[in-house]
Structures are given as structure tokens and as C-alpha cells.
C-alpha positions as CSV (number, residue, x, y, z in Angstrom):
1,X,0.0,0.0,0.0
2,X,1.4,3.4,-0.9
3,X,1.6,6.3,1.5
4,X,-1.4,8.6,1.8
5,X,-1.3,11.7,-0.3
6,X,-1.8,15.1,1.3
7,X,-2.4,18.4,-0.5
8,X,-0.7,21.6,0.9
9,X,-2.4,24.7,-0.5
10,X,-0.4,27.5,1.3
11,X,2.2,29.5,-0.6
12,X,5.1,27.4,-1.7
13,X,7.6,28.9,0.7
14,X,5.2,28.4,3.6
15,X,4.6,24.7,2.6
16,X,8.1,23.5,2.1
17,X,9.1,22.7,5.7
18,X,5.7,21.1,6.4
19,X,6.1,19.0,3.3
20,X,9.4,17.7,4.6
21,X,8.0,16.9,8.0
22,X,5.0,15.1,6.5
23,X,7.2,13.1,4.2
24,X,9.4,12.0,7.1
25,X,6.2,10.7,8.8
26,X,5.2,8.6,5.7
27,X,2.9,11.0,3.9
28,X,3.3,11.9,0.2
29,X,2.8,15.7,0.3
30,X,1.8,17.6,-2.9
31,X,2.4,21.4,-2.8
32,X,-0.2,23.1,-4.8
33,X,-0.3,26.8,-3.8
34,X,-3.7,28.3,-4.1
35,X,-2.8,31.7,-2.8
36,X,0.1,34.1,-3.0
37,X,0.9,36.6,-0.3
38,X,1.8,40.1,-1.6
39,X,1.7,43.6,-0.3
40,X,-1.0,45.5,-2.2
41,X,-0.9,48.9,-0.4
42,X,1.7,51.1,1.2
43,X,2.0,51.0,4.9
44,X,-0.5,53.3,6.7
45,X,0.6,56.2,8.8
46,X,0.9,54.8,12.3
47,X,1.9,58.0,14.1
48,X,0.0,58.0,17.4
49,X,-0.7,54.3,17.3
50,X,0.3,52.4,20.4
51,X,0.2,48.9,18.9
52,X,-0.5,46.8,15.8
53,X,-2.3,43.5,16.0
54,X,-1.1,40.8,13.6
55,X,-3.1,37.6,12.9
56,X,-0.6,36.0,10.6
57,X,3.2,35.6,10.2
58,X,2.9,36.7,6.6
59,X,1.4,40.1,7.6
60,X,4.0,40.5,10.4
61,X,6.9,39.9,8.0
62,X,5.6,42.5,5.6
63,X,4.4,45.2,7.9
64,X,5.8,45.0,11.5
65,X,7.1,48.5,12.4
66,X,10.1,48.4,14.6
67,X,9.1,51.3,16.8
68,X,5.7,50.1,17.9
69,X,4.3,47.2,19.9
70,X,3.2,44.2,17.9
71,X,0.4,42.1,19.4
72,X,0.5,38.7,17.8
73,X,-1.9,35.7,17.9
74,X,0.7,33.0,18.0
75,X,4.3,32.1,18.4
76,X,5.1,32.0,14.7
77,X,3.5,35.4,14.2
78,X,5.5,36.8,17.1
79,X,8.7,35.5,15.7
80,X,8.0,37.0,12.3
81,X,7.2,40.4,13.9
82,X,10.5,40.3,16.0
83,X,12.5,39.3,12.9
84,X,10.9,42.0,10.6
């Protein structure tokens, strides 16, 4: 019996590490990105803002301002905000 197939639909860069982990566990991952993450607008004027809330690591990587508090929903998002 062949290994079960699993479809990963996140952007290719976000799926690569997960695909390796799944393959190591006996799955046959197929990366098929259905979305692309891109910045579509310039950063807003944040003067006077005390914090920014990020709900995804992709958003934090693209928009985390260094001089303002970033409130993040999870550990990966917090890491992305710190590294931005």
C-alpha cells in the first residue's frame, strides 16, 4: 500500500518545511499553492498608534514596524514580527 497523499495549499515557501516533516512521517505531500501573499498597499501612517495586531506571520513579516508594539496571535507570528 502506498503512503497517503496530502495536499498543501499554502504559498510554496510556507509549505516547504511542512512537506518535509510530513514526508518524514510517511505521507506523500503535494504542494499546490492556491494563494500568493503580496503587499498591495503602502504602509499606513501609524503616528500616534500604540500597537498593531497581527493575525498571521505573513502580515507581520511585511508590515511589522520596529518602533511600535506588535500584538500577535501566536508564536510564529510573534517570531515574524520580531525578525521583521
